[in-house]
N, C-alpha and C positions, 0 to 999 in steps of 0.2 A: 578467109585466111590469106592475108596478103603477104607478099614477099618482094623485096627490092629487086630480086633477080628473076621474077616471074613465078612460075608454078613451083611451090615449095616442095611438093613431092618429087618433081623432076630434079630439083636441086639436091634433095636428100639422096636420090638414087645415083646422081652424078658423083656426089661425094663418096658414096660407098664404092663405086667403081674405081675412083681414084685411089681409095685406100687399098682395094684389092690388087691394084697394079703395083704396089710397093715402089721399088726403085725404077720401075719401067720395064717394058717387055724385053728390051735388049739385055738388061741386067739379069732378069729372071731366066731367060734362055741360056745365058752364059753359065749360070749356076747349074742348070739341068745338064748342060753339055759336059760338066765334070763328073756326072753320075750322082750328084747330090740333089735332094728335093728342095723346093722353096719352102718358106715357112708355112704357107697355106697348104701345100702338098703334104707336108708332114702332119699337120693337124688333121687333115682328112684321113690319113693312114692310121693315126693314133686312135681317134674316137669312132664311135658307132656312126653309121651314115645318117646325115641330117640331124645329128644331136648337138652340134656345136653352136653355142651362143656366144658371140663376140662381145667383149666389153671394151670401152675406151677406144673405139675405132677412130675417133676424130682428134685424139691427143697429138699435139705437135711440140717440137722443142721451142724454147723461147730465147734462144741465143741470137744475138745480133752481131757479135764480133765475127771477124774473118768472113764476112759476106754470107754468113749462114742463113740470114733472112731470105736469101735467094733459093735456099734448098730445104724448104719445109715440106715434109712428107707426112701425110696423114698416118697416124699410128706410131710414128717415130721409130720405126725399125723393129717392132716386136708385136706379135699377134697374141692377144690374151683373151681368155674366156673360159667357159665351162662346157662340159658335154658328158657323155657316158662311155664307159669301156665295158663291154659285155654287160650292159645294163646298169653298171655302177657309176654313180656320180663322181666326176673328177674336175678339178680346176687344172688348167694347163696353159702354157705359153710356149711360143716358138720364136726365137730371134730370126730376124729377116736380114740375111747377109747382103741382099740387094740394096739396102739402105745404109749408107755410110759403113759398109763392111760389117754390119751387125754390131757396131761399137755402141757402148752403153753411155748415153748422155743422161742428163738429169731427169728428163721426163720419161725416157725409156726405163730408167731404173725405178722411178716412182710408179710407173704403170705396173711393173712386176711386183713391187712392194705392196701395192694395193691389192693385187690378186692374191698374194700370199696371205695377207690379213683376212681377205674374204674366205680363203680356204680354212684358216684357223677358226674363224667365227662359225662357219657352217659345218665344221668337223668333217671335212672332205679331203681325200687324198690329193696331192699336188704332183703333177708331172711337168718337168722342165726340159725344154729342148734348147740346148745351147749351141750357138754357132756364130761367134762374133769376136772381133779383135780387141777386146778389152775396153777400157774407159775412153770416151770420146775427148780427144785433146782440145777440140774447139770449144767445149763447154767449160774447160778449166776446173776449178775447185767445185763448181756446181755439180759436175758429174760425180765427183767423189762423195759429195753430200748425199745425193740421191742413192748412190751405191751403198753408203753407210746405212741408210734407212732400210734398204733391201736386206742387207746382212743381218740387221737387228731383227727384222720380221722372220727371217729364216731360222734364226736361233730360237726365237719365241715359239715357232712352230715345231721345233725338234722334240720328238717324243710325244707330240700331241696328235699329229696326223702324219701318215707316211709321205715321204718326199722321195721322188725318183728323178734322177737327172740323166738325160741322154746327151752325150757330147758327140755331135755329128759333123763337126768342123773344127777349125782352130779356135781355141778359147784361151785368152791371154790375160794376165794381170789379176786384178781383184775379182774379175768374173770367174776365174779358175777357183778362187777361194769359195765363192758362192756355190759353184757346182759341187765342190767337195764337202759342203755342209749337208748334203743330202744323205738319206739313209742308204741309198743305192746309187752308184754312178756307173753307167754303162757307156762304153766308148765304141764308136764305129771303127771297124778294123782298118778301113782304107783312109778315111778322112778325119776321124776323131783324134784331136790333139789337145793337150792341156799344158800350159806353161805359166808359171808365176812371173818369170822374166822373159821378155821377147827373145826368140832365137837370134834376132838381129843384134841384141845387146849381150849375148852370151859368148865369152871368149873362146870356148871350145868350138862353137859353131863358126865363129869368125876365122879361126885357124884351120878349119876344115877337118877337125878331128872327129866330129860327129855331125849328122844332119838333123833337121827338125824332127823327123820321126824317131831318131835315136835319142833325142833330148826329151821329147814329151809325147811320143806316139802311143797307140793303144797297147802294143806288146810290152813296151816299157812300163806302163802304168799297171798292166795286169800281172806282171811277174816281179817287178823290182820295187816300185814305190808303194804298191798295195792300195792304189786309189780306185782302180777299175775292178768292180766285183764281177763283171762279165764283159766280154768283147763280142759285139754283134757282127755277123758276116756282112750284112748290108742293112739298109734302113728298114726294110720289111722285117728282118730278123730282130732289129732293135725294138720295134713296136710290139712284136710278138713276146719278147722277153718282159716288157712292161706288163702286158696282160698276165703272163705267167706268174710274175712276182706278186702282182696285186691279188691274185687268186688265193694266196696264202695269208693275206693281211686283212685286218679289220679296217673300217673306214677311219677310226680314231681310237684313242687310247682308252676310252670308256666302253668300247664295243668288243664283241667277241669275233675272232676270225671266222670266215665263211665255213659252213659245213658242206662238204662235197661227198655225197653218198658213193659208197664203193661196194662192189660185189665181192671183194676179196674178204673171205670170212676171217674173223679173229681167231678161229680155231685151226686155221691152216698151220700145219706143223712145218718147221724149218729143218728138214732132215739134212739138207746140204751143209748146214752149219756144223754138223758133227765131224765132218772131215775137212772143213775149210782151214781151221787153225792147225798149223804143223805141230807134230809132237815135239820137235826140236824147238826150244824156246828162243833160239837165236835165228831161226829162219823167218823171213818176212811173209806177209800175206796182205791182201788188199781189203782194208776196212770198208771201202765203198761197197764191196760185194756183200759184206755183212749187213750194212744198212739197207741196201736194195732188197735183200732177202726178207728183211723184217717188216718194212713199211708197206703201205697199201700199194698194190699193183706194181711194186718195184720201181716207183717213181720218186726220184730224189733230185731236187734242183740244187746242185752244188754251186756255191758262191766262192769267188777267189780261187778257182781250181789250180791256177798257176803261181800263186803267191803263198809262201809258207806252206809248202805241200806236205809237211810233216803233221799237219792237222787239217781235218776236213770240217767244213761248216756248210749248212744249207737247210732247205725246207723240204719237208715230206709230210705225209699224213698217216695217222693211225686211227682206224675206225672212222675215217672221213673227216678227222679234225686235224688242223695244222699243228705241226711240231717243228721246233728248231733243233737241228741235229748238230752235235759237236762230237768229233771222234779223233782219236790219235791214229796216225797212218803209219803202220809198221814198215811199209814199203820205202819210206823216206826217213833217213836218220834214225831208223829203228823206232820211230814214233816219239823220240825225245822232244821235249818242249824247249824252244829257243825264244829269242826276243820276238821275232816276227810272228811266230805261232801264238805266243801269249797275247800280243796286241790284236791279232786277227780274231782270235776266239773271244777275247774280252769284249770287244766292241759288238760282236754279234750277240753275245749273251745279253748285253744291256739293251740292244734293239728288241730282242724277243721279250724281255721283261717289260719294256715300255709298252708293247702292243699285245700283251696278254697271250703270248704264244708259249706253251709248255716246252721245257728243255729236256731232251733225251741225249745222254752222254754215253758214247761207246768208248770204253777205256782200255787201252793197252799201252802203258807208258813206263819206260824204264827209268825215267828221271829227267832232270833238266840237263841240257847239253853242256858238257864242261868245255873249258878253254878260255884263253886269254881274251879272244875277241868278244866272247859272250860276257865275261866278267867286266871288262872295260866298257862294253857297250851298255851295261846297266841291266843285266838279266835279273838281278834281284828286284829292281823297281818294276820292270816289265812283267816278271812272273807274279809279283804281288797284284798287278792289275787283274790278272786272270782270277786269282783267288778272291779278290775284292768283288769282282763282278758276279761270281757264283754266290758268294755269301750274301750279297746285297739283293739278289734276285728273289722275288716273292711269288713268281709263277710256279706251278708244279715242276719239280725237278726229279728226273728219273735217271739212274746210272746203271749200266750193264758193264761189268768187268769181264773181258774175254780172256785175258792172259795176265799181263804184268801190271802191277800198281805199286810202284816203289817210291818211298821217301816223300820229299816235299811235293813232287809232281802228283803223287796219289792224293795228297791233301788238297792241291789246287784244282783237281779235276772232279769237283762236285761230290766230295766224300760225305759220309753221314755226319761227320763232325761239323760241316758247314750247313747243317739243316736241310740236306737233301731229303726228299720225301720217300723215295723208294730206291734202294740199292740192292742189286742182286749180282751174282757172279756165276760163271760156268765152273765146273769142277777143275778146269785147267788153270784157273786164276791163281795168282800168287800175290798176296798183299803183305808187303814187308818194308822194312826200312831201306833195304837195297837187295840186289841179287845175291844168291848164295855165295858165289865166288868172291865177290867184293867183301861180303860180311866176314867170311872165314879168314881172308887175308888180314883183316883188321883185328878180329877177336882172338884169333889163334896164331898171330904172327910169331910170338915167342916159342910156342910149341913146335911150329913148323921149322923155325930156324935152328932149334935145338937138335934136330935129327940129322943124320948124314945126308949129303946131297942126293945120293942114290935113292933114298927113301922119302924125300920131301914130297914128290909128286903123289906118291901112294898115300902118305898121311894127309896131305891136303885134300885129295879126292875123297878119302873116307870122311873127313870133317865136313866137306861140302855135302855129301850124301846125308850125313846126320842132320845138318842144318835144314836141308830140303825136307827131310822127313818130319822135322819139327815145325818149320815155318812155311814151307813151300806149297801151301794149299790155302783155300779160302776159309777153312773151318775154324782157324784161330779167331779170325775177325767175326765169323758168324757166331761163335760162342760168346763173344763180348757184345753182340748186338749191333756191330758196325756194318754188318750185312743183314738185310731182311730175309734173305734166303739164298741157297745155292740151287741153281736150276739146271735142267738139261738144256743143251743148246737148241734142241728142236722145239722147245716151248717158249722161246724168247718172245716171239710176236704175241702169243697168247697172254703171257705175264705182263708185258708192257701195256697192251691194250686194256687189260683189266685194271691195272694200276692207274692208268690215265683216266679211265672212266670214273673211278671213285674219287679222284683228285680234282675233278672238274669244278667242284664246289669249294675248293680251297680258298680261304681268305686269310691273309697274314697281316697282323697289326704290328706297326713299328712305332716306337716313341717319336714324338714330333721333333723335327730338326729341319734346318734349311736344306742341307744336303751333306752327303759324306764327302770326305776328302780323298778321293781315289788317287793313288800315286801315278799321276800323269807323266 
């Protein structure tokens, strides 16, 4: 086996060493000095020891302009391959900031696009580690062409295999769009930043009104833009979050989520729930506490905890099987649905439906949030997204009404009329068009206005009490079959587990169509 450079094995090993060196020792040490890991450090932390198999190690860019032929680095600034996480196969890549600042040239993008296609073909989850300064200007339009191919592959993968993105450094331009196409986007608290436009080109940054972190840092994207589903304390925490999220997800859309045995018996009574909801319907409580009391071992992985806090979403398990949890949060805006809450919940519902994860809804909603800001902002369209997502979902759908279920918000929150499979309520629940006070003010306004001012409040209160006696309980809905049962709070876990068990074999057929037209 001859080689013009001597021993071919020695040449191969030499090339691999050059590839591992990335942008050079000095550049790698400079990255580590900032508290960030290198691409290969991150891959080692992400996957199980000795499980990573690299692909396309020897790819280089093919640009000759701007003297780029003098700066060819094996791998072209991204490490791609496959390995295992807790024994489960994954494809993964990590951008190498030591090579051209992690910028995405043509071959860099094509490497990732090829990996994404491999993940789709093998029906394997994909984990992306982003840390780069956008598209490589030296490559010109070729960089955009490669990036376009990558974006197309990511879209084709969506809903077929889980995609998780970690943003552990600055990510600018079209690369930010690629990261946000993922099912889950996790930002590092200290270094994770996402920008569609460079801070250097942003007028507010140029004028000193806001810094880069304020424009696209982790806290901003976790609380205002709604891009970051979770914020990692450091890189170790980021990779732990990947493992935790994957533990609830199947490998692909034709598989079932993993079963995790639990010693938490389904017969465990939830006595604490009997006193958790206040007697006064206007007093708040924490819906997360309800969820944690019901699910296995009290473990609830909440997503987007700082965005649209009036609704909670996340993963948990019942009898060892993954569920997607959606719940109104009475602690914030009394649990009203607004624009952000509707968007947040709708996307999560569609995610769960794509990956065969049953939905459990904890409902306490007084309605949609009123106001000019909401109406002008399109609450009608955004609220319709939530309703559309629930109605479109074919996975098992379970709903527990703890207190209020009023008006259009009741309909949007997985009601029986949207083909929900199992709907139950506590005795404290009220299913109505609106609250008693609002209903009386509309229905009996003439009667109230006809009496003396001194008697108005007394008459109004009598009418409110009569309305509550007639409609302020769950039994009207139960009589009509719109609730499957009214249950004691302490048997919530038992009832939901039993319902989920019988619904595991649910299969729902829909007439053929290309896709629905969700009001985006």
